[in-house]
C-alpha positions in Angstrom: -41.4 40.8 -262.6 -43.1 44.0 -263.5 -41.6 47.4 -262.6 -43.6 49.9 -260.6 -43.3 52.4 -263.4 -45.3 50.1 -265.7 -48.2 50.1 -263.2 -48.5 53.9 -263.2 -50.0 56.1 -265.9 -47.4 58.8 -265.2 -44.1 58.7 -267.0 -40.6 59.9 -266.3 -39.8 62.6 -265.1 -43.2 62.7 -263.4 -43.0 59.3 -261.6 -43.0 59.8 -257.8 -43.2 56.2 -256.6 -40.5 53.6 -257.1 -41.3 50.8 -254.7 -44.4 48.6 -253.9 -43.8 47.5 -250.4 -47.0 45.7 -249.5 -50.4 45.3 -251.2 -53.9 44.1 -250.1 -57.3 44.6 -251.7 -57.9 47.5 -249.3 -54.4 49.0 -248.8 -51.0 49.6 -250.2 -47.6 50.6 -248.8 -45.4 52.4 -251.3 -42.0 54.0 -251.3 -40.0 56.7 -253.1 -36.5 57.9 -252.7 -36.2 61.6 -253.5 -33.7 62.4 -256.3 -31.8 65.6 -256.8 -33.2 66.0 -260.3 -36.8 65.6 -259.2 -39.1 68.3 -260.7 -40.4 68.9 -257.2 -37.0 69.1 -255.5 -35.7 72.6 -254.8 -32.8 73.8 -252.7 -32.4 70.2 -251.3 -36.0 69.6 -250.2 -39.0 67.9 -251.7 -41.8 70.5 -252.1 -45.4 70.2 -251.0 -46.6 69.5 -254.5 -44.2 66.6 -254.8 -45.5 65.1 -251.6 -49.1 65.4 -252.7 -48.2 63.9 -256.1 -46.4 61.0 -254.4 -49.5 60.4 -252.3 -51.8 60.4 -255.4 -49.5 58.1 -257.3 -49.5 55.7 -254.4 -53.3 55.5 -254.8 -52.7 55.0 -258.6 -50.2 52.2 -257.8 -52.9 50.4 -255.9 -55.3 50.5 -258.8 -52.5 49.6 -261.3 -51.4 46.6 -259.3 -55.0 45.4 -258.7 -55.6 45.4 -262.5 -52.2 43.8 -263.2 -53.2 40.9 -260.9 -56.3 40.5 -263.0 -54.2 40.6 -266.1 -56.1 43.7 -267.3 -54.9 47.1 -268.4 -55.4 49.7 -265.6 -57.8 52.6 -266.5 -56.7 56.2 -266.2 -57.8 57.9 -263.0 -58.0 61.4 -261.8 -57.9 63.1 -258.4 -61.5 64.2 -257.7 -60.7 65.9 -254.4 -58.1 66.3 -251.7 -59.1 67.1 -248.2 -57.6 67.5 -244.7 -54.1 67.5 -246.0 -51.4 68.3 -243.4 -47.8 68.7 -244.4 -45.7 68.2 -241.2 -42.3 68.8 -242.8 -40.5 68.9 -246.2 -38.3 65.9 -246.6 -34.7 66.3 -247.9 -33.4 65.0 -251.2 -32.0 61.5 -250.6 -34.7 60.6 -248.0 -37.1 57.8 -248.7 -40.8 58.4 -248.4 -43.0 55.5 -247.2 -46.7 55.9 -247.8 -49.7 53.9 -246.5 -52.9 54.1 -248.4 -56.1 52.8 -246.8 -59.2 52.4 -249.0 -62.1 53.7 -247.0 -64.8 53.4 -249.6 -65.3 52.4 -253.3 -68.3 52.8 -255.4 -68.8 53.0 -259.2 -65.2 54.0 -260.0 -64.9 56.5 -257.2 -62.5 55.7 -254.4 -62.1 57.5 -251.1 -58.7 56.9 -249.4 -56.8 57.9 -246.3 -53.1 58.5 -247.0 -50.2 58.9 -244.6 -46.5 59.5 -245.6 -43.5 59.0 -243.4 -39.7 59.2 -243.4 -38.1 56.8 -241.0 -41.5 56.3 -239.2 -41.7 60.1 -238.6 -44.8 61.8 -240.1 -44.4 63.9 -243.2 -47.9 64.3 -244.5 -51.5 62.9 -244.2 -54.8 63.5 -245.8 -57.8 62.1 -247.7 -58.2 61.8 -251.5 -61.1 60.9 -253.7 -60.1 59.4 -257.1 -62.3 58.8 -260.1 -61.6 56.3 -262.8 -62.1 57.6 -266.4 -64.9 55.9 -268.2 
């Protein structure tokens, strides 16, 4: 079985996803338990940048797993844009984020997604991202 870290281009200490919960061609559910030593943890909370990075890495996990299933190396991708992001609260160290990514549109290596992040089914953040695969 492959580890989640092998499906992501990011490497420790910058990995913000540790669980693949559910995958389909058009969605993924991921998880991440916030650690005290995380680079985005400060004074017992996970900062906005960490939440957004977790959301982006959840999108990358979808791409990485899709390529893994095809027995191909995943290409590197970049965030093209982030829009309509709402941070409802900062989760505490030790809490587990659960994120749902829905692919809204894909065309020529550009993917538009809607992302929602929760802790215990309570909303933490939501927004849209556009990612671009490197050529």
